[in-house]
N, C-alpha and C positions, 0 to 999 in steps of 0.2 A: 352361569355354569355352562361350560362346554364339555361335551362328551365325545370321545373318539373311540369307536369300537373297531376291533380287528380280530383276526384269527380264524375267520371262516375259510371254507374250502371244500374240496371234494373228498369224501371218505367212503370206504366200503361199509356195508352193514356189519355191525359188531365192532366197528372201530371207535376211535376216540378223537376228540378235538378239545382244545381249550380256547375259549374266547376271552378277550381282554377289553376293558373299557377304561380308558384313562380320563380322569376328570380334572378340570382346571377351572380357574375363576373363583367364584364365591363358594368354595366347597364346604366352608365351615357351617353353612346353613342347611346342608343336606340332611334330611330326616330319614328318607328311605331311598334305596337304589334297587333296581330290578332289571331283569331280562324279560323281554317280550319277544314273540315271534309272529311272523305272518307268512303263511303258506299261500301259494298261488290260488286265487279265487276264494280265500277265506279271510275272516276278520283277524285282526291282531289279537293275540291272547297272551295272558301272563304265563311265563315259564316259572319264574321264582323271584321273590322279593326279599330284601333283608333290611331290617330297621337299623337305626343308629345303635340300638341296644343289642344287635346281633340276632334278633328273632327272625326266623325265616318262614316263608310260605311257598311251598312248592305245588305246582300243578300235579294232579294225580298221575298224569301220563309220564312224568319224568322222575317221580320219586324213586329213589334207589339207584338211579342211573346218572343224574346230574347233581352237581354240587356247586353251590355259590360260595365264594370267599372274597376277601378283600385284603389288600395290603395298604394300610393307612399311610405308611411312610412314602409309598409311591403314588398314593391317591388313585389306586387302580382297583377295579372290580373284575373278578374272574368268573367264568362259568366253565367248569370241567364237565365235559359231556362224554360219558362212556356208554358202551353197548348201544351205539346209535342205530336207529331204525330208519327205513325210507320215509316213514311218516314224520320224522324229525326235520325233514327238508323244509327250509323256510329262510326268510331273511330275519336275522336276529338283531334286535335293537336293545340297547341299554337305555335306562331312563333314571331320572333323579327327581325326587319331590323335595322342594326347597322352601325353607322359611315358614313363617306363620301363615302366609297366604297359600301355602301348599302349591306353589308354582311348579309346573312340570316341564322338564327339559328332556329332549331326546337326542341320542346319538344318531349317526347317519345310517346305521345298519350294516350288517355283514352277512353274506350269503353262505349258508351251510347246505350242501347237497350230499345226501346219503344215497349212494347208488353203486351197484356192482358193474 
């Protein structure tokens, strides 16, 4: 599975961005997809994950502001981010958990900077 993330950029506090993650390869084995982020000097953390059945798990810090969705026809995962805060500044990564062995694949990351 190959994952290509895009959509990051500079946005003012209170603004919005939509990240995309295009999946290719053995996508039929994907069980879970998610977005993670890593801020400078911090560990990578889960933002939100979605299962093949559509169940979601959001980090408390983004509930009510971020929304995960997917377009199965385009094999693309999205992260709509609203009401962005400076503390949302990070490199955002998409990932996929694949197959019975639960192999994990990562995209290359896209930088989101929230600043005035």
